[in-house]
Structure formats: structure tokens, C-alpha cells
N, C-alpha and C positions, 0 to 999 in steps of 0.2 A: 506494499499498501503506499503512496507516497505522502508525502507530509501534510499539504492539503486534507486529505482522509479524517486524519485525526484530528487537525484544527477545526473541519467543519462540525465532527460528529462532539467536538466541543463546545462550539459556539451556538450550534442549534440547541444542546441541551440549557446553555445561560439566555437564551432566549426565549426559551419555553418552549420551544416546536418540539417534538414528539419523531423522533429516530423514524423513516421508514422500516417494513419489513425484511425489505434485504441489508440493509447498515446492519441491524439488529443480529441477524441471521450473521454476517461475515464479523460481526463481534465476536459472537461463540462459537464456530468454527471452520472459519477462515485460517488454512495456514499462511494466507498471504498478511493476516491482521498481527504484526509485532507484538510482545507481550509488552515490552518497558516502553514504546509511546503511547501505548493504549492506556497502562495506569500512569501515565505522567497527563494524557490527556484527560483521565478522570478526577485525579488531585485537581487538576486548574478550576473543576467545579466545587470538588471538594473544600478546596481553600477559598472559594470567593464564598459560600456560605457557613462555613465551617473553623476558618481558619486552622490553627495547626492543635485544636483540643479535642481531647479523645474524652467521650463518656462513659466511667465504669459503672456498672450493673452488678448490683448481685443477686441472685435468688434465693431465695425461703420458700420450700418445700413444705408447704404446710401443714399436707394431708396428703401421705403415700400410698397408691394402690388403691384397693378397693372401688373400682373404678369398674362400671357399664360400659362402656364403650371397646369396642375393638379396633381402634387405631392398630396397623400391622408393625408400625416404626417404634412403637412407645412401650417400655417396662411395663407401665401401668397398666397397660391395657388386660382385660379380660382373656384376648387371647396369647397372654405371652405367659411365658412360663421363666421368664429373667427371674434371677435369685433375689429380689428385693427385700426389706425390710418395710410390710405392711404397717403404718399406725394410723390413727384416725387425727385429727384436727389438735394440733399443738396447743399449748397452755398461753396464754397472755401473756404470762411473764416470761415465757420462751420466747417467746415472737422481739418480743421489746427489746429483750436482752441482746437478739440478734440482729434488731436495728441498730442497735448501738453498736456495736460492732462493725457492722455492715457503715457505719456512717465514719468511724472512726479509721477504714481503712481507705477513706478515700472516696467514697462511693459519690453518686451524683444521685441513681434512681437506686429504689432496693423496690426488688420486684417478687410479691408474692403470689404463691402458686397453688393452688389446691386442686385434686383430680375431679374427676366424677363429669357429667353429662350438663347440670344444671344446677345449683345452689338453691338448696330451701330458703324459705324468707328468714330464721332464723341464722343460715349462715351469712345470708347478705347483711344483717342487723350485726352480726359479728363481726365484720368486715368494718363495717361503719366503724364501730367502736374506735378498731384497730386505725386503721387510716387518722381517727383525730386525735389519738396520743400520740403518736407516730408524729404526725406532723407539728404537735405542740412541742414534743421532745428534742428532735433535731431537724437542722435545715435543710431535709433533702425531700427530693420528690418520691412517691409513689405510685406506685403501679400495681394492680391486682389483673389475676388470670383465673376468675373462677368457671368458664364456661359458658355455655349458654345463656343468655340472661335476656329479660323482658325490659321494658321503657320504663316502668316502676323501679324497679333494681337498681337499674342506670341512671338514675336519678336521685336517687337515695345515695350513692355513692360518690358522684358527682359532687353531691350537695353537702359532704362530707370531706370535702377536701382534694379526693381523689383527680391525680395528675391526668393520667393516664389510664387506658383499658387495654390491656390486651387478650388477643383472642386468633391465634394464627389460622389463617387459612392453607399452609403447608401446602399444598399443589392446587394443580387447577381443574377447573369444573370438568375440565373432559377427562380429567385422569384419576378421579376422585372416588372414584367406586371402586378404584383396585387398591385404594389402602386402607377406606372405611366402608362400612355396610349398616351404624348402628345409627348415624345421621349423616345428613348430605352436607355439600358443599354450602349450599341454597343456605342451610341451618347455619351454618358459620358466618357465611355472608351477612343474614340477616340483621344478626348481632354488632354486628362491625357498622352497620348503617343504621339504625336505633341507636347507638352511641354516639354518631355524628351528628346526627338531628337534634340529640339532647346540648350538643356544644359539646363533647368531650373529646381531647383527644386521644386516638389510638394508635395501637401498637399490634402489629400483623406479621407474622413470621413462616416462612416456608423452609422446607426442606429439599435438600437435590441429596440427588444419587440413591431414589427411591424407582429407577425405572422411566423416570419420564423424559420426554422427548425433547427439544431445543425448540417446538411452540409452545408447549407447556410452559418452561423458564418465560421465554418472553411473554406471555398471555399473562403468567403472573405481574409481573412488573407492569402491566398495563394495568392490571386491574389495582393495582394500589397506587398508581397514578391517579386513576379516574375516580377513586375513592378518599384522596388526598389523606393515607394514612401517614401521620407522623414518626413512624419509627419501624423501622422494617429487620429485623432480626432474620441473619441467614444462615441457618444451619444446615450441616451435611454429615449424610447417616451416619451413625453410629454403631459399629460391628455389635453390638448387643448380644448374646449368647441367649436363646430363647422367645427370640422377636421374631416374627414372622418372614419380617424385614429386618435381615442382620448381613446381608452380602450389598456392601455398597457398589452403586453402578456406575463405570464410566466417569467414576472422581480421579485428577490427575491436583496435583496443585497448580499447574496453571489454567487449568480451564475453572477452578475456582476461582481464581483471582479475575479469569474471564467473565465469570457470572457477578462479581461484585460489582468489577467495570458497568457491567451493563445495568443492574441494577440502580450507577448510581447517574447512569446518563439518563434513563427514563426518570429516575425519581430525584431532581438533582438538591429540594430542597429537606428531603428526609433525613431521619438518621438512621444511617444503613450500619446496623451492627453485624461482626465478626462472632458468632457464635459457636451451638455446640459441633463438635468436629474439627477444628477449627487447628488445633494443635496435632490432629490426625493426619488431614488430609491436604492441608497447607504445606505443613512441613517447613524445609528449610524457606518458605517464601513466607514465612508467616509475616514476616515485618510487613512486608511488603501488602499487606491486605489493607494495612491503614491507610494507605494512600486513597484507594475511591473510599473506604469503609472509616466511619469518624465516633466508633464504640464498640466497645466488646463485654463481655461477662469475667468475671474475676471470680475465681472460688470454686469453677466449676459448675454442673450443670443440675437437673432435677435428679437424677438417679447415676452418673456418670463423673469422675474427677475430672478438673482439668487442670493445666497449668499451675504452679504455685504463686504466688502473689510475688516475688521476689522476679520470679523469671516474669510474669506480666508484665513489673511495670519497668523493668529494666528495660525489658523490650520496646515499648513508647517512650519512653527516653533514648535510648540508643539508637531509635528511627528518628530522631529530630521535632518527637512530641510534647504536648504535655499533657495535664488532666484538667477536666473542669471541674474544682471540688475547691471548696472552702483549704483544706491542706494540700500542701504545695508537696510536688512528685517527691523532688529528693529528700524532705524529710520523713515522708513513707515507707522512702527506698532506704534511709537509714535505722530506722524501726524495726520493717523487716528482716533487714540483716542483723540487726544485734537481735532480735528474735530467733533467728535461723543462726546461726552462728557458725555450726557446723555446716548448712549449706554454704554458706557463702565462701568459708575459706577453704571448702573442697572443688567447690566450681574456680576459684579466683587464684588458687595458692599455684605454684611452677612444679611440676612435677618431673623428676630428675628420669631417664630411661635406666634401669636397672641392664645388668650382664646380660638375662635371657633375652631383653630386648635388643638389648647391641648386637649378641654373638646368637641367633635361634637356632645356625644350620650345625653350630658347636655344643648347642642343646642337644638336641639329636642324635648328634653322632655319638655323644658321652654315653 
């Protein structure tokens, strides 16, 4: 591709134009589209709307398992045999203590997630109480992900001070029946539409590597554009033993970057978050994901661990970014290094080669 190709997609995105289908396909799968100029083109948009800040999110899994839905990618699904610790709703004290830890870790947004199809009225009232108390105690934004909601429940949460509602679409309308049969794409879409109608910001994520096509990826990015989704967590399928979908398909570090760039071009003003699977599928290119994306999860995901805090925070710093927080990135790193002294020493110390390293053949012959 010529330099004008990358310049044009940046300019079209910045001026509010939607890239055509042919260009979107070229971004995702044309070998003529080189990854470094593509990432740079996406970064120009990221820089325009988000500067060099990275918003850090921490998930609190309020209730684990015990779910009636059969989402094939999820360890909490009724169709999964994954070995997880199932538990009912956490106590208020436990949740508030975890909110404090999240705030002290430099978190910009605290995300509370609970399994199940749809929360009861009692569950919604409990969330209302939690939101009010967290907002009173800590200057952080709050997001909840409680499942399918009606307008009355959404208004209650908004009035309590909720900053954002999460409800993931996960895949396209065309492909949805391949990954879940207990509810539909439209069920999820309706919740997002009701939330937007109520004036609430929405967060809606995707999972790639489930067998979806290039057209499915493009359709999802365009759906979010049409909805005006404020935040888009981009997940890459985790190979969790026991799940129906446990073998990620067609994911390479470069393809993951292409997806993130496409989502940035089609949703220039949205928060694009590198979410579950970033450590596994982006591998040595993980830091490059911060050029199209401006957000990430720290401290792992719902049922799987992620990179430790030192590695995540240092990746942000080393790539030339900072965090959106009342806490300073350097101060957080010092605190984490102190708490994980064994890690920092092991990771940064110079280790000399042993005699075995220097003379491997001699060791064999002897």
C-alpha cells in the first residue's frame, strides 16, 4: 500500500467518515497492508482523542458461576465443565474492600460483574447501594455488568451514580446462534439501546477467535459505531479447558493488532480496551496494542489471571504512555516493586552464564 492509503484512512476517520467495506477488508487481511504504518495511522486517531493516557480497569467478579446461560466461550456457562470456584453474591464489606484496593492501584474505572441472565429487583437494589457507597468513598468511575436489564432497572442504576453499563455483544448478529442458544443477539442489543435511551454511557465488548468471519468483525465494529458505544473491550478467546469453545481460531499477534486498528478507525472517539487474551495472543507485540487502544484491564479477568501489576504498569511506561488516575505511574511502580521485591530483583538482575551454559558440549561428552 502507498503512504496515501494510510493517510487517507486516518483522515477519513478523523473527519467522521466511515471506511468502506473494501478498505476494512484490506486492513484486516491484505498482505499489502503493512502492520507498522497501519498501527501508526491508528495512533494518530488515538492521540487526537485520547492523548497518551491509558485508562486502567479492574474487574470484580461479584458472583461466580451459577449461570443459566450457555455462552460457549464462558467458564461460568451452564454448558461449561471448567473448574471454577462457584459462589453466590459477595458481601458488601468484601466488595468495598476490593474497591479500595482497586483505587489504590491506580484504577480509573471499577467494573462489577455478576453472572446470570438478568438480575432480580433485589439484586438491582443491592447494586444501587454499592454504587452509592463506592462513589462516596473513592473518586473512581463505576461500571456494572449484571445481564439483561429493563428500563426501570437501568434508570435506578443511573440515578445511583453509575457511570457506565456493560453488556457485551461478543459477536455479530449473523454468528450469534453459533455461540449461544439461551438468548439472542437482539436480547443483548435491546439492553444497550434502552441504556442509551436513558442517557447512560454503555460499554460493550467483543470476543474474537471463535470462528467468526472477517465480515462478522467488520459488522460488529459498525454496530458499535451506530450505537455510539463509549467503551469497547476487545477480547481474544482464551483456551479454557472445559468450555465448548476452547481452541482459538485464526489469531496471530499481527491479526489481533489489525482488529484493534480497525476498531479504532471505525470508532475513533470510543475507548478501545485490550482485554482478555492480550497476554496470550499479542505476545511480544502486546505493547504495540496501546497505540490503537487506550485502555486495558489489570489484575486479570473474570476467571483467568492476567499479567501481574508490575509487568502491566511497566509496559505502559516503557511504551511512552501514562495512566489516567489520581495516582502517578512512577509512584505506583515503586509501590508495586516494593511489594514484589522478589519479582523485581529476579526480573532486572544481571545473571551470569554458568559453566554448563558456556560449555554445553563438554557437559554432554563428560
